[in-house]
matplotlib code that plots the C-alpha trace (Angstrom):
import matplotlib.pyplot as plt

x = [-27.9, -24.7, -24.5, -21.2, -21.3, -18.7, -17.9, -15.7, -14.1, -13.2, -10.7, -12.5, -13.9, -13.8, -17.0, -19.1, -16.5, -15.9, -19.6, -20.1, -17.3, -18.7, -22.2, -20.8, -18.3, -18.5, -22.2, -23.1, -20.3, -20.6, -24.4, -24.2, -22.0, -23.0, -26.6, -28.2, -26.9, -29.1, -28.4, -26.1, -26.1, -24.4, -24.0, -26.6, -24.9, -21.5, -18.6, -20.0, -17.0, -18.3, -20.7, -21.9, -23.0, -24.4, -24.4, -26.4, -25.1, -26.5, -23.3, -19.5, -19.1, -21.6, -19.7, -16.4, -17.6, -19.2, -16.3, -13.8, -15.8, -16.0, -12.2, -11.8, -14.1, -12.4, -15.0, -14.7, -10.9, -11.1, -13.3, -10.9, -8.0, -9.9, -10.8, -7.2, -6.2, -8.9, -7.3, -10.5, -10.5, -8.8, -10.1, -12.2, -13.9, -15.7, -17.9, -19.6, -22.8, -25.6, -29.1, -30.6, -33.4, -35.8, -35.1, -34.7, -35.0, -38.1, -40.1]
y = [-0.1, -0.6, -0.9, 0.0, -2.1, -0.8, -2.6, -0.9, -2.5, -0.2, -0.9, -2.1, 0.8, 3.3, 2.7, 5.2, 8.0, 7.2, 7.3, 10.5, 12.2, 10.9, 12.2, 15.6, 16.2, 13.5, 12.7, 16.2, 16.4, 12.8, 12.9, 16.2, 14.6, 10.9, 11.4, 9.9, 6.4, 3.5, 2.1, 2.9, 0.1, -1.0, -4.6, -6.1, -9.6, -10.7, -8.2, -5.3, -3.2, -3.2, -1.0, -1.1, 1.5, 1.1, 3.7, 3.4, 4.4, 4.2, 2.4, 2.3, 5.6, 7.4, 6.0, 7.1, 10.6, 11.2, 9.6, 11.8, 14.8, 13.6, 13.3, 16.9, 18.3, 20.3, 19.6, 15.8, 16.0, 17.8, 15.0, 12.3, 14.1, 14.2, 10.5, 9.7, 11.5, 9.6, 6.3, 4.3, 2.4, -1.0, -2.4, -1.6, -3.9, -2.8, -4.8, -3.5, -5.5, -5.6, -6.8, -9.9, -9.5, -11.3, -9.1, -5.4, -2.9, -0.8, -3.4]
z = [-4.3, -2.3, 1.5, 3.2, 6.4, 8.9, 12.1, 14.7, 17.8, 20.6, 23.4, 26.5, 28.5, 25.6, 23.5, 25.4, 25.2, 21.5, 20.6, 22.6, 20.7, 17.4, 18.3, 19.3, 16.4, 13.8, 13.0, 11.6, 9.0, 8.0, 7.7, 5.8, 3.2, 3.2, 4.1, 7.2, 8.1, 7.1, 10.6, 13.5, 16.1, 19.3, 20.3, 22.6, 22.7, 21.7, 21.7, 23.6, 22.5, 18.9, 17.0, 13.4, 11.1, 7.6, 4.8, 1.6, -1.8, -5.3, -6.5, -6.1, -8.0, -5.7, -2.6, -4.0, -4.8, -1.3, 0.6, -1.3, -0.3, 3.3, 3.5, 2.2, 4.8, 7.6, 10.2, 9.5, 9.6, 13.0, 14.3, 13.0, 14.8, 18.1, 17.7, 17.1, 20.3, 22.2, 21.0, 21.4, 18.2, 18.1, 14.8, 11.8, 9.3, 6.1, 3.7, 0.6, 0.2, -2.3, -1.4, -3.0, -5.5, -3.1, 0.0, -0.9, 1.9, 1.7, -0.2]

ax = plt.figure().add_subplot(projection="3d")
ax.plot(x, y, z, "-o")
ax.set_aspect("equal")
plt.show()
């Protein structure tokens, strides 16, 4: 099991517009190819311009296969173009993480 933990930081004042655009145009193609996100969360405390989403994969090969398909999908590419025009994103951080043997999700 591999978790892709992705933290995005939006420019101040843009997070609501960015998330609305994602909900309207990005969520469907991404979920169709990657599966439903394990989590998609906004910040309650700390940097309120950040959000985190987590995707679950069997392993690195599964992640690579699905993400390659995502970046070949016209609907996803159209969303990415619209997101770029909006100009909301300031920073992105990704971490690939594995659960410990003593705290596996779903157990």
